[in-house]
N, C-alpha and C positions, 0 to 999 in steps of 0.2 A: 504494500500500500504506500509505503514511503516513496518508492520510485514512481508510482502512478501520480501521487500528489505533486512530486517535484516536476514531472513531465507536464502535467496539466497546467501548473503555474507557468512553466516555460512557454507553453502554447498560448498563454494569455487567458486561460479558462480555469481559474483556481477552484479547487474542490473543497476549500476550507472556509467558504463564506457563510456557512450555516450559523456559525457563532455570532454573526452580525445581523441575522434576519430580524430579530426582535427590535433591535436598535433602529434598523432601517425602516421597519413598519411604523414605529413610533414617530420617526422623523417625517414620514409621509402623512402623518396625521391620524393614524389608527389609534384608538383608545382601548385601554384595558387589554392589552396584548398579553396573552398567557403563553409562557414557554414551559413545556414539559420535557424533561430530559430522561432518557432511558438508554438501553443498549440492546443490541441484537447479537447473541453469541454466534460464532461462525461454525461451531460444531456442538455436539450434545454434551459438552462438559458442564454446562450450567445446571444448577439445581432447579427442580420444580418442573412440573409437566408443561406449563405454559412456555417457559424458555426453551425446553427441549424440543417442543413442537415447532416453535418459532425458528430454532436453529436448523431444523431439518429443511424447512422451506427456504430460509436465507442461504443455506449452504448450496442448495440446488441452484438458486439464482446466481450465486457467485461462480459456481462451476460452469454454468452456461454462459456467463458474461465475461469471464476472465480472458478468453482469447481475443474477443473483439475490443475490449477495453485496453488490453495490453498492446495489441498491434497498433491501435490508434494513438495511444499516448506515448509509449516507450520509444517510438520512432522520433519523437521530439528530443530525445536524449541521445540520438545517434545509433540506437540499437537496430540491427538488421532483423528482418522477419524470422529467419531461421534461428537466430540467437534467442529471440523472444519465445518461439515455440519450444525450444529446448528448456528454457528457464521455466516455462509454464508446467512442465512435467513435475518439477519440485513444488511449485506453487500449489498445484492440485493436491499433491500428497499432504502438504501442510494444512490446506483447508479441511481435508478429511480427518486430520489427526486430532482426536479428542484430548490428547495430552498437551496440546497447545491451546491455552486458554485465551484465545483472541476474541475480540468483539468489535462491533461497529457502534460508536455512539450515535444516537439519533435524538 
């Protein structure tokens, strides 16, 4: 994810703007903006039925999107398509690995 975030920023399309959404909405005149923070685990390491089920769905989305996202963004860092595909083999293994307690803040 760090590489994708770096590449997206280099492309002029930062993926880190969510932290500013509340501020920007308030600056635009919206009132009583409510921000709720949570996380989505990338595998079934998380406790509780809700997060385990959420992880199954999110993991499937990640696995389906990884190739397209990576090919589009990592090219901005100078990566070649074959190098990206090779790198994705390990990425997919890591996404499926429940001993890696990764999550996506939302």
